C-alpha positions in Angstrom: 100.3 90.7 80.9 101.8 90.0 84.3 105.5 89.3 84.3 108.2 88.3 86.8 111.0 90.7 87.9 114.5 89.2 87.6 114.9 87.0 90.6 118.3 85.6 90.3 121.0 86.8 92.7 120.3 88.9 95.8 116.7 89.9 94.7 115.8 86.2 94.4 117.4 85.5 97.7 115.3 88.2 99.4 112.1 87.0 97.7 112.7 83.5 98.9 113.6 84.6 102.4 110.4 86.5 102.7 108.3 83.8 101.0 107.3 86.2 98.1 106.9 85.6 94.4 108.6 87.7 91.7 105.5 88.6 89.8 104.2 92.1 88.8 100.6 92.6 87.9 99.7 93.6 84.4 100.1 97.3 83.9 100.7 100.0 81.2 103.3 102.8 81.7 102.5 106.4 80.8 104.6 109.6 80.5 102.5 112.6 80.0 103.7 116.2 79.5 102.1 119.5 78.7 103.3 123.1 78.6 103.0 124.7 82.0 102.7 121.4 83.9 105.1 119.0 85.5 105.8 115.8 83.5 103.9 112.8 84.9 105.3 109.3 84.8 103.0 106.6 86.2 101.3 103.3 85.4 97.8 101.9 85.5 97.2 98.3 86.6 94.7 96.0 85.0 91.7 95.5 87.3 91.2 91.8 88.2 94.9 90.8 87.8 95.8 88.0 90.2 98.9 89.8 91.5 97.3 93.1 92.5 97.4 92.3 96.2 100.9 90.9 96.1 103.0 93.0 93.7 106.7 92.0 94.0 107.7 95.7 94.2 104.7 97.1 96.1 103.7 99.5 93.4 99.9 99.0 93.3 97.6 101.7 94.7 93.8 101.5 94.5 93.8 104.8 92.5 96.1 103.2 89.9 93.8 100.2 89.1 91.2 100.4 86.3 89.4 98.3 83.7 90.7 97.8 80.2 87.5 96.6 78.5 87.8 94.6 75.3 86.3 96.3 72.2 85.3 94.5 69.0 87.2 94.9 65.8 86.0 97.9 63.8 86.5 101.6 63.7 88.3 103.0 66.8 87.6 106.3 68.6 90.3 108.0 66.5 88.7 106.8 63.2 91.3 104.1 62.4 90.3 100.6 61.5 91.1 97.8 63.9 91.1 94.3 62.3 91.3 92.6 65.7 89.6 93.2 69.0 91.5 95.7 71.2 91.4 97.0 74.8 90.7 100.6 75.8 91.4 102.6 79.0 89.3 105.6 80.2 91.3 107.1 83.0 91.6 110.7 84.3 95.3 111.7 84.7 96.0 114.8 86.8 98.9 117.1 86.0 100.5 119.5 88.5 101.2 123.1 87.4 104.9 123.8 87.0 
């Protein structure tokens, strides 16, 4: 879900002075590590979010936007049972050799 950054104090003053809102688009954070590779810390934004073009902290890149399609309740890809519908992400993360 989209959420606002704290906008009291100097940050709020800056946002008001530049006529910007405090909202971040919906996104999920990831930290991925593997032996022989540099650790990757990133996020993926939800395609279609209303704040993609106006992120308060300018963190959105086209390559970091993807769909999170809704799946029906039932057996998940890892064989677990989901009693409620859930979202999935199919995204290719690239790691840099260490």
